[in-house]
C-alpha positions as CSV (number, residue, x, y, z in Angstrom):
1,X,32.0,-2.4,11.2
2,X,29.9,-1.0,14.0
3,X,31.2,1.6,15.9
4,X,31.1,0.9,19.8
5,X,31.6,3.2,22.6
6,X,34.8,2.9,25.1
7,X,32.2,2.2,27.7
8,X,30.3,-0.4,25.8
9,X,33.3,-2.1,24.6
10,X,34.6,-2.6,28.2
11,X,31.2,-3.9,28.9
12,X,31.3,-6.4,26.4
13,X,34.8,-7.5,27.1
14,X,33.9,-8.3,30.7
15,X,30.9,-10.0,29.8
16,X,33.1,-12.3,26.7
17,X,35.7,-12.9,29.9
18,X,32.9,-13.9,32.2
19,X,35.3,-15.5,34.7
20,X,36.5,-17.8,32.2
21,X,35.9,-19.1,28.4
22,X,32.5,-18.9,27.3
23,X,30.6,-22.2,25.8
24,X,31.1,-22.8,22.2
25,X,27.2,-22.6,21.6
26,X,27.1,-18.9,23.0
27,X,27.4,-15.5,21.3
28,X,30.9,-13.9,22.0
29,X,33.0,-10.9,20.3
30,X,34.8,-12.5,17.2
31,X,32.7,-15.5,16.7
32,X,29.8,-16.0,13.9
33,X,26.4,-15.4,15.3
34,X,25.2,-18.4,16.7
35,X,22.0,-20.2,15.2
36,X,18.7,-19.6,16.4
37,X,17.3,-22.7,18.9
38,X,14.1,-23.7,19.0
39,X,12.4,-21.9,21.9
40,X,14.2,-19.0,21.5
41,X,13.1,-15.5,20.1
42,X,15.5,-13.5,17.7
43,X,14.8,-10.2,16.6
44,X,17.2,-8.6,14.1
45,X,17.4,-5.2,13.4
46,X,19.0,-5.3,10.0
47,X,21.3,-2.4,9.0
48,X,21.8,-1.5,5.5
49,X,21.9,1.9,5.8
50,X,19.0,2.6,3.5
51,X,16.2,2.2,5.7
52,X,14.1,-0.2,8.2
53,X,14.1,-3.7,8.4
54,X,13.6,-6.2,11.2
55,X,13.3,-10.0,11.2
56,X,11.8,-11.8,13.8
57,X,11.9,-15.7,14.3
58,X,9.7,-16.7,17.1
59,X,10.1,-19.4,19.6
60,X,8.0,-21.9,17.2
61,X,10.4,-21.5,14.4
62,X,7.9,-19.2,12.4
63,X,8.9,-16.1,10.9
64,X,7.9,-12.2,10.4
65,X,9.8,-9.4,8.6
66,X,8.7,-6.0,9.4
67,X,9.6,-3.7,6.4
68,X,12.6,-3.7,3.9
69,X,13.9,-0.1,3.3
70,X,15.6,0.7,0.3
71,X,15.5,4.3,0.0
72,X,16.9,5.7,-3.0
73,X,18.8,8.9,-0.8
74,X,22.5,8.8,-1.7
75,X,25.3,8.9,0.6
76,X,25.8,11.4,2.4
77,X,23.2,12.3,3.6
78,X,22.5,8.7,3.7
79,X,24.8,6.5,5.6
80,X,26.9,4.2,3.4
81,X,25.2,1.3,1.7
82,X,26.1,-1.8,3.8
83,X,27.8,-4.3,3.3
84,X,28.4,-2.5,0.0
85,X,27.0,-1.3,-3.0
86,X,27.5,-4.3,-5.1
87,X,23.7,-5.2,-4.6
88,X,20.6,-3.4,-3.7
89,X,19.4,-3.0,-0.1
90,X,16.3,-5.4,-0.8
91,X,18.7,-8.0,-2.1
92,X,20.8,-7.5,1.2
93,X,17.8,-7.9,3.6
94,X,16.6,-11.1,1.3
95,X,20.1,-12.8,1.9
96,X,20.1,-12.0,5.4
97,X,16.7,-13.3,5.8
98,X,17.9,-16.4,4.1
99,X,21.1,-16.9,6.3
100,X,19.0,-16.9,9.3
101,X,16.0,-18.7,8.2
102,X,18.1,-21.6,7.3
103,X,18.3,-22.1,11.1
104,X,14.9,-23.1,11.0
105,X,14.6,-25.3,8.3
106,X,12.5,-22.6,5.8
107,X,13.5,-21.2,3.0
108,X,11.0,-18.4,3.1
109,X,9.2,-16.1,5.2
110,X,5.8,-16.7,6.8
111,X,4.4,-13.3,7.1
112,X,5.6,-9.5,6.0
113,X,4.2,-6.6,7.6
114,X,4.7,-3.3,5.6
115,X,4.3,-0.6,8.3
116,X,3.5,2.1,5.5
117,X,4.5,3.2,2.1
118,X,7.7,5.1,2.0
119,X,10.8,4.1,0.3
120,X,12.9,3.7,3.5
121,X,10.1,1.1,4.6
122,X,9.1,-0.8,1.3
123,X,11.7,0.3,-1.3
124,X,12.3,3.1,-4.0
125,X,12.5,2.8,-7.7
126,X,15.1,4.0,-9.8
127,X,17.6,3.3,-12.5
128,X,19.2,0.3,-10.5
129,X,15.6,-1.4,-10.1
130,X,15.2,-4.1,-12.6
131,X,12.0,-5.3,-14.0
132,X,10.4,-8.1,-12.1
133,X,10.2,-11.4,-14.1
134,X,7.1,-11.5,-15.9
135,X,7.2,-7.5,-15.8
136,X,4.4,-5.2,-14.1
137,X,6.5,-3.7,-11.4
138,X,10.2,-3.4,-10.7
139,X,12.5,-5.1,-7.9
140,X,13.3,-3.1,-4.9
141,X,12.7,-3.5,-1.1
142,X,9.9,-6.0,-0.5
143,X,9.8,-7.3,-3.9
144,X,13.4,-8.2,-3.9
145,X,13.1,-9.7,-0.5
146,X,10.1,-12.0,-1.7
147,X,12.2,-13.0,-5.0
148,X,15.0,-14.4,-2.5
149,X,13.1,-15.5,0.7
150,X,9.4,-15.8,-0.9
151,X,6.9,-14.3,1.4
152,X,3.7,-16.3,2.5
153,X,1.5,-13.5,3.6
154,X,1.8,-9.8,2.9
155,X,0.2,-7.5,5.4
156,X,0.0,-3.8,4.9
157,X,-1.8,-0.7,6.2
158,X,-4.1,0.1,2.7
159,X,-5.0,-3.1,1.2
160,X,-7.1,-3.4,-1.0
161,X,-7.8,0.1,-2.2
162,X,-4.9,2.2,-0.5
163,X,-7.5,5.0,-0.6
164,X,-6.3,6.6,3.0
165,X,-5.8,9.4,3.0
166,X,-5.9,9.6,-0.9
167,X,-4.4,7.6,-3.7
168,X,-1.0,8.3,-4.5
169,X,0.7,9.2,-7.7
170,X,4.3,8.6,-6.1
171,X,6.2,6.0,-8.1
172,X,7.5,4.1,-5.4
173,X,4.0,3.7,-4.0
174,X,2.5,2.7,-7.7
175,X,5.2,0.4,-7.7
176,X,4.5,-1.2,-4.6
177,X,0.8,-1.6,-5.5
178,X,1.8,-2.8,-8.6
179,X,3.6,-5.5,-7.1
180,X,0.7,-6.4,-4.6
181,X,-1.4,-6.7,-7.6
182,X,0.7,-9.0,-9.3
183,X,0.6,-11.3,-5.9
184,X,-2.9,-11.2,-6.2
185,X,-3.0,-12.4,-9.6
186,X,-0.6,-15.4,-9.0
187,X,-3.0,-16.3,-6.1
188,X,-0.7,-15.1,-3.3
189,X,-2.0,-14.0,0.1
190,X,-2.4,-10.0,1.0
191,X,-4.2,-8.8,3.7
192,X,-5.0,-5.3,5.4
193,X,-3.5,-5.0,9.3
194,X,-6.3,-4.9,11.6
195,X,-6.0,-2.9,14.5
196,X,-6.5,-4.4,17.7
197,X,-6.2,-7.9,16.1
198,X,-4.2,-10.6,18.3
199,X,-1.8,-12.8,16.5
200,X,-2.7,-11.9,12.5
201,X,1.0,-11.8,12.3
202,X,1.6,-15.2,13.6
203,X,2.1,-18.4,11.4
204,X,0.0,-20.6,13.8
205,X,-1.9,-18.9,16.6
206,X,-2.5,-22.1,18.2
207,X,1.3,-23.1,18.2
208,X,2.0,-21.6,21.9
209,X,0.1,-19.5,23.9
210,X,3.0,-17.6,25.6
211,X,4.0,-15.9,22.5
212,X,1.7,-13.3,21.2
213,X,1.6,-10.4,18.7
214,X,-0.7,-7.5,19.3
215,X,-1.9,-5.2,16.3
216,X,-1.7,-1.8,18.5
217,X,-2.5,1.0,15.8
218,X,-2.9,1.6,12.2
219,X,-4.3,4.6,10.0
220,X,-5.1,6.5,13.1
221,X,-6.9,3.6,14.8
222,X,-5.4,2.3,18.4
223,X,-6.3,-0.8,20.3
224,X,-8.4,-0.2,23.2
225,X,-7.2,-2.6,25.6
226,X,-10.0,-4.7,25.3
227,X,-10.6,-8.0,23.2
228,X,-9.8,-6.8,19.8
229,X,-11.6,-3.4,19.9
230,X,-9.9,-0.3,18.6
231,X,-10.9,3.5,18.6
232,X,-10.3,6.0,15.9
233,X,-8.2,9.5,16.8
234,X,-8.1,10.8,13.3
235,X,-11.2,13.0,12.5
236,X,-12.9,12.3,8.8
237,X,-10.6,13.5,6.2
238,X,-13.3,15.3,4.5
239,X,-13.8,17.7,7.2
240,X,-9.8,18.7,7.4
241,X,-8.2,21.5,5.3
242,X,-5.4,20.0,3.3
243,X,-2.6,21.3,5.6
244,X,-4.0,19.1,8.4
245,X,-4.5,15.7,6.6
246,X,-1.7,13.7,8.4
247,X,1.1,12.6,6.1
248,X,2.0,8.8,5.7
249,X,4.2,8.3,8.4
250,X,1.2,9.2,10.8
251,X,-0.8,6.2,9.2
252,X,2.0,3.6,10.5
253,X,1.1,0.3,11.9
254,X,2.5,-0.5,15.3
255,X,2.9,-3.9,17.4
256,X,3.3,-5.0,20.7
257,X,5.0,-8.6,20.7
258,X,5.2,-10.6,24.2
259,X,7.1,-14.0,24.7
260,X,6.8,-15.0,28.5
261,X,7.6,-12.2,30.7
262,X,9.6,-10.3,27.5
263,X,7.7,-7.4,25.6
264,X,8.7,-5.4,22.7
265,X,7.4,-2.4,20.7
266,X,7.7,-1.3,17.4
267,X,5.9,1.4,15.5
268,X,7.3,2.1,12.1
269,X,7.3,5.8,11.6
270,X,4.5,6.8,13.9
271,X,5.0,10.4,15.3
272,X,4.1,12.1,18.3
273,X,4.0,15.9,16.7
274,X,0.8,17.7,17.2
275,X,2.1,21.0,15.7
276,X,2.8,22.5,19.1
277,X,-0.6,21.2,20.5
278,X,-2.8,22.5,17.9
279,X,-4.0,19.1,16.4
280,X,-3.8,16.5,19.2
281,X,-5.3,13.8,17.8
282,X,-2.2,13.5,15.5
283,X,-0.3,11.7,18.4
284,X,-0.9,8.3,17.5
285,X,2.5,7.1,18.8
286,X,1.8,8.2,22.4
287,X,-1.4,6.6,22.3
288,X,0.0,3.2,21.0
289,X,2.7,3.2,23.6
290,X,0.2,3.8,26.4
291,X,-1.7,0.7,24.9
292,X,1.4,-1.4,24.9
293,X,2.5,-0.4,28.3
294,X,6.1,-1.0,29.8
295,X,8.1,-3.4,27.5
296,X,11.8,-4.7,27.8
297,X,12.7,-3.8,24.2
298,X,11.4,-0.6,22.4
299,X,12.3,0.5,18.7
300,X,12.4,4.2,18.6
301,X,9.9,5.4,16.3
302,X,10.9,7.3,13.1
303,X,14.5,6.4,13.3
304,X,14.7,8.7,16.1
305,X,13.6,11.9,14.6
306,X,12.6,14.8,16.2
307,X,8.8,14.5,15.8
308,X,8.8,11.2,17.3
309,X,9.7,9.2,20.5
310,X,7.7,11.9,22.6
311,X,8.1,12.2,26.1
312,X,4.5,10.5,27.0
313,X,5.7,7.6,24.8
314,X,9.1,7.0,26.5
315,X,7.3,7.2,30.0
316,X,4.6,4.7,28.9
317,X,7.3,2.4,27.3
318,X,10.0,2.7,30.0
319,X,12.4,-0.1,28.3
320,X,15.6,-1.4,29.3
321,X,16.9,-1.2,25.9
322,X,15.8,1.2,23.2
323,X,16.8,0.4,19.5
324,X,17.4,3.2,17.0
325,X,17.0,2.1,13.0
326,X,19.3,4.9,12.0
327,X,20.3,5.5,8.1
328,X,20.5,9.1,7.5
329,X,22.7,12.0,8.9
330,X,19.5,13.6,10.6
331,X,18.8,10.0,12.6
332,X,19.0,10.4,15.8
333,X,17.8,13.8,16.7
334,X,19.9,15.0,19.9
335,X,16.1,16.1,21.3
336,X,15.1,12.2,21.0
337,X,18.6,11.0,22.7
338,X,17.8,13.4,25.6
339,X,14.3,12.2,26.1
340,X,15.7,8.4,26.1
341,X,18.5,9.1,28.4
342,X,16.1,11.0,30.7
343,X,15.9,9.6,34.3
344,X,13.0,12.1,35.1
345,X,10.8,10.5,32.4
346,X,11.4,6.8,34.1
347,X,13.9,5.6,36.7
348,X,16.4,2.9,36.2
349,X,19.4,2.2,33.6
350,X,18.5,1.8,30.1
351,X,20.8,1.1,26.9
352,X,20.5,2.6,23.8
353,X,21.8,1.0,20.4
354,X,21.9,2.5,16.9
355,X,22.1,0.9,13.8
356,X,24.4,3.5,12.5
357,X,25.2,7.3,13.1
358,X,26.8,9.6,10.7
359,X,30.3,10.7,12.2
360,X,29.2,14.3,12.0
361,X,25.8,13.5,13.5
362,X,27.7,12.1,16.5
363,X,30.2,14.8,16.8
364,X,27.4,17.5,16.9
365,X,26.4,16.3,20.4
366,X,29.2,13.9,22.0
367,X,27.6,14.6,25.4
368,X,24.5,12.4,24.0
369,X,26.0,10.2,21.3
370,X,28.9,9.0,23.6
371,X,26.3,7.3,25.8
372,X,25.0,5.1,22.9
373,X,25.9,1.6,23.7
374,X,26.7,0.8,20.0
375,X,26.4,3.4,17.1
376,X,26.7,0.7,14.5
377,X,25.9,-2.8,13.1
378,X,23.0,-5.3,12.9
379,X,21.3,-5.4,16.6
380,X,20.2,-8.8,17.6
381,X,17.8,-9.3,20.7
382,X,18.1,-12.9,21.8
383,X,15.4,-13.8,24.1
384,X,15.8,-17.0,26.1
385,X,13.4,-19.8,25.7
386,X,10.7,-19.2,28.0
387,X,11.3,-15.2,27.7
388,X,12.9,-14.8,31.0
389,X,16.0,-13.0,29.8
390,X,17.6,-11.5,26.9
391,X,20.9,-10.3,25.5
392,X,21.6,-7.7,22.9
393,X,24.3,-9.0,20.2
394,X,25.7,-6.4,17.8
395,X,26.9,-8.0,14.4
396,X,29.0,-6.5,11.9
397,X,27.6,-5.2,9.0
398,X,30.4,-4.8,6.9
399,X,30.0,-8.3,5.4
400,X,27.9,-11.2,5.3
401,X,29.7,-13.3,8.1
402,X,27.4,-12.2,10.9
403,X,30.8,-12.1,13.2
404,X,29.7,-10.8,16.8
405,X,31.2,-7.4,17.7
406,X,29.7,-7.1,21.2
407,X,27.3,-8.8,23.7
408,X,25.3,-7.3,26.3
409,X,23.2,-8.7,29.2
410,X,21.6,-11.1,29.9
411,X,19.0,-8.6,30.8
412,X,15.9,-9.9,33.2
413,X,12.5,-9.7,31.6
414,X,9.2,-9.2,33.9
415,X,9.7,-5.4,34.3
416,X,7.4,-5.1,31.2
417,X,3.7,-5.1,31.2
418,X,2.5,-7.7,28.6
419,X,-0.2,-6.7,26.7
420,X,-3.3,-8.9,28.0
421,X,-4.4,-11.8,25.8
């Protein structure tokens, strides 16, 4: 069950009372999460305890999933696998997607974005990973999701050659690339994520002009803010000593999503670390945040780890709501929580939600963890038709009933800066 602070329980109780009973078609504690509604935007941050996964159902009924983490790290230091250990993380994610896609009348995902090639974003391989039907790769993470909710278009940072910064020998990356090869052999779509592109991740960019997804950054390139242009921050890899070549996280893809007055930022595992200023070009996170501008909701990059969600990014994004996709005892770092709550970086109230926090992690800095609005469960952002307001709904990840634990909001949209079309 998700963990809620006393303060957030009181806030949720007041909201649930609302001066009277809520309508049956509204989210309320104790009830199942209501279905998606046409015209509404739902963003589900799925909490399995093994990595990142976000399901987005657009106002037109289109679907985008970002990542499907299935880290092989045991608990501890990982959080307990949710709902339980009876299935692989990718299976739980795929089953979650199928439940929510049912509301749209669709059986599969329109688009899947793999932000980068790490197990907690694409899936690890181990004894529990069975061979895929037809062979060639093992089922985990992304491929588990594809088997349950077929993916129309797969988009990632490295297709077709996965050559930057260098071909990897890691088993999980080789397995992912074998899965991609199998998709291609079957005539299924795979694309490279294009920095600066508008609506590459949309099912139908012409469906409505008030819903947009901007590709902000990938592979060290960041949108210029003009058209679909991008500028490169990374120097040529051949010119760098091996110790300076950025590792996989720094190559992550980042997006900004806009619907009406509502804006949202997500950036995989981008980091702000520059080795104490020695390599300033490594801070792709801040450049991506500056390109996005102020938003209503932002996901803390790299699970709220110490090397990400830097002060420049926090000040640039200045959201009303932060979401931390946490799955490890190191998530989130106290230094990051301190920045998120820091009123000197930007004024005004903000709520911070985590998909999970290890009890020892929370106990180590109670003056910070006690300010979290929630410490566990799926975090669902529900934007009203038209994009003028939104709520945050916490649902129980202990089973597949999608029972609501708390509802926060409504929050007004419009304080964020929508990326120009």
